[in-house]
N, C-alpha and C positions, 0 to 999 in steps of 0.2 A: 450757604447752599440754598436755604429756604428763600432768601432774597432773590437769588438767580432764578429759581423756579417761579416765583411770583412775577418777576419781570418777564420771563419767557411766556407765561400764560397771558399776561396783559398784552404783549406784543402779538401773540397769536389771535387774540380776540379782536384787536384793532385790524389786523390784516383780514380776518374773516369778515368783519363788518364792511371794510372798504370793498372787498370782493363782491359781497352780496349787494351792495348799493350801486355798483358800477358794472356788473358783469354783463348784462344783456341790454343793449340799447334798443329802445322801441323803434319800429320802422316809422320813418317820417311820414306824417299824413299831409298829403298835398291838398290844399283847398284852393278854390277859385276866389279871386278877390271879389269882395262885395262891391256892388256899384250902387250909389245912392242917386236916385233919379229925382230931379227937381220937378215939381208939378208944373205942367204947361199952362200958360196963360190962355184963357179962352180967346179964340180968334173970331172976330165978327165976320160973318160970311152972308152974302146975299143968295148963295146957291142953296137949293134945297138939299136936305140930308140924303145920302145914298141909300137905296133900298138894298136888300139882301142880294138881289141878282146883280146889282151894279158894283158891289163891293169887290175889291181885289181878293183873289184867293190867298190864303195864308202862305207865307214863305215856307219852303221845305226845311225841316229840321235837319241840320247836318249830322252825318253819321258820327258816332263817338270816335274821337281820335285815339288811336292806340299809340301809347308812348313807349319809348325804349324801356322804361322801368317796368311797365306792365308786362312786357314779354320777356325781357332780358333777365329779370329777377326770378323767373320761374326756374325750377330745378328738376332734373330727371333723376329719379332714385333707382338703384339697382339692388338685386338680391345679393346674398353672400357669394363671393367668388364667381360672379356672373357679369357678363357684358350684354346679356339679353335685355331688351326693352320690356318694362313691366306694362301692365294694363293701363296704368295712369299716364304713360308717356305719349301715346298717339294724340290725344287732344292738345297737350302742351306743344308738341312738335308741329301740329297742324297750325296753331296760332303763330308759331315762329315762322313757318314756311309762308303763311299769308303775309305776315309782316315784311319778310324779306322780298317777296314778290312785288309788294306795293312800294317798296323802298329800294329800287335797284342799285342805288349808289352806296348802299351799306354792305359791309362784310362782317362776319362774326367769327370769333374764335370759340370753339367748344373745348372746355377744360374738363378733363377726366380726373376724378378723385377717388380715393380708396380709404377704407378704415385702416387701422394700424396693424392688423394681423397680416402675416406674410412678410417676406423679405422686402427690402426696399426695391430691389431689382424686379421682383415679381409684381409688386404694387405699381411700379412705373409702367410695366407692360399692361397690366389690367386697366389702369387709368387710360392708356392709349386705346385699348380695345373698346372701352366705354365711349370715349369721345368719337371714335370712328363709327361706332354703331349709330350714334346720334347723327353724325354727318351723313351716313349712308341713307338714313331715313329721310332727312331733309332733301337730299339730292333726288331720291325717289319721288318726292313731292314737288319737284320742279325747280328747286333752287340750284343755281349754277355751282358746281363743285369748286370753282376757283374763287368763290366768295366765302368759302368755309375753310377755316384752318382748325387744326386740332392740336392740343397740348395736354400732356399728362403731368400732374403734380404728385401722383401716387398718394402717399400718406402725409405729404409735407404740409398741406394746408387743411387741417381738420375744421369742419364747421362746428363740431361739438367736441369738448374734451371729456374723456371718461373711458373707462374700460368696461362698458356694458352695452347691451343690445340697443338701447335707445341712442347712445352716442354713435355706435357703429353704423346704425341705419342712416343717420343724418350725414355721415361721412362718405357713404357709398353713393356718389352722385356725379352728375355732369352739370356744368354751369355754362352760361353764355356771356361773352364779353363783346360788345359792339366795337369794332375797330374804327 
């Protein structure tokens, strides 16, 4: 009996250590490749050096490119038992609307999610209402409705596991998937 207890404790410690070391993967950091420039050889020229007035104006710096990941990975969070957009939602949705307006060939699915409280049927409906609220806001911002689909996962795909407010807050969300 003691031996079984010791073996069970050892197995539980191993499982806990594996869980703790692999539970949350860090977000991948994207870096730009480094370029190594070779020094240029001096060029002999018989022309006089240009003055400040004759120099060409500097080339315009291109605007930063908004990538799918920068916009799509943002989430809209909701209050308990609510499909109303929070105060943090408009800036995120404005970026998504801008991105979709500048990329007219893309379409997006808005996925609605819920925490585990409530029945499965109720949570599916609440997830749908959350996704529809996001879609309505984007349409109001000028995005064509036929480019936006909605889907509810209810409580089926939690972002955080746990039966506490921290986990529930992370699970009450809407997410974007570029189609």
